[in-house]
N, C-alpha and C positions, 0 to 999 in steps of 0.2 A: 436576481438583479428586477428591477422595478421598470416601468416604461419609460420615468426620466433618465434613469441612469443607465448606461452602460458599461457599468465597470463594477468590482467589487472588491473590497479591500477589508480583510480581518486579518486581528494580532493576536498570535497561538494562543496569547494569555487570556484572550476572551471566548477562548473554546472549550467548554468543559470535556475534560477527557473521558473516554470510557473502555471498558474492555470488548477486544472482538478475537477472532481469531488468530490474528496475528501479534496482538500485544494491548499495548495503549494506543489507545486512537485518538484524536483529533484532529474531525473532517474541515477544513480548513474552505474549500470550493465545494457546496456539497450538490446534489443533484436537485432536490429543489432550485438552488441558484440559475437553473436551464443554461450554465456554460457545456460548451462541447467537452467538457471532460472533470472529472473531479480532482482535487488535491486534497493528499491527507500528510499529515505528521505522523508519526508513528514511532513507538518506543520498543523495541521488541529484542527480547529475552530466553523464547521457548515460541516460536510459532507453530502451530499447527498445520499439517500438511495439508493443500489444498489447491484446488484450480479454479477457473475461470471458463465458463464456457460462452461466453459474449465479448468478456474485457478484458483488452491486453494493459499489462502495467510496466512502467519507469519506475525503478528504485534509483534512488541520489542518494548515496550514505554520505550523511550529516557529519554523522561522529561517531566511535568509536570501532569496535572491530565485531568481525564473527565470521560464520559461515553459511552458505547457502547452497540446497540441494536445487536442481532443476530434472525434474524426469531422473536420469540415472547420473547424472551429473555433479559434479559438488567444487562450490569456488568459496575462493575467498573473498571476503567484505572487510573495506577497511571506509573513511574517510577520503570522499572524490570519486569513488567509484559510481558507475552507473551502469545499471543493468537492467535488460529487455526481456520480458517475462510475455512472451504471446501465449492467446487463448490458449486452454487446453493443455498448460504446461503445468505438472505436478511441480510444488516449490514450498515450502516453507525455509525460514531464515529463525540464526538462533545466534547468543554472545551476547554482548550491550553494545544494541544499535538504536542509536536516533536517525530516522529515515524520512525522505520526501517521499511520497509515490504519487504519481502522477494516473490515472485509470482511464483509458478513455474505450470505448464512449463511458458517460457519466452511467449511475446505476449498478456498480458494483457490490455494493451491500446485497445487492437483492441476487446475486450471482458468485456466492461462495459456496462451493461444494467441498465440504474437508472429508477428505482420504483416511482409512487404515493406513498404516504404516505397514511397510511388505516385512515378515518376517524374516 
């Protein structure tokens, strides 16, 4: 946000994607926007197992289907599903998914801790 504008408007097509732990990411609302949260558009096929020490995440499945592990649980993901992932929860998703992720508080990209999967 800048001092004269109190809102942020971005279009998905304006944001160049890059690859990170979860897959192809487009940060729509970023840490440097100084909003209360970050909002990311993700395309997930095979995320790495990871957790966040300081960040809670809300996954909203925009399209596709897949699965997600949350600590020792495994759940199904499909369009319209919302998942709350509290900080400290080891998680990963896989399948063919388009996801909107809301990260609270901002700063999640500095709070990604990858974990080796258990044998």
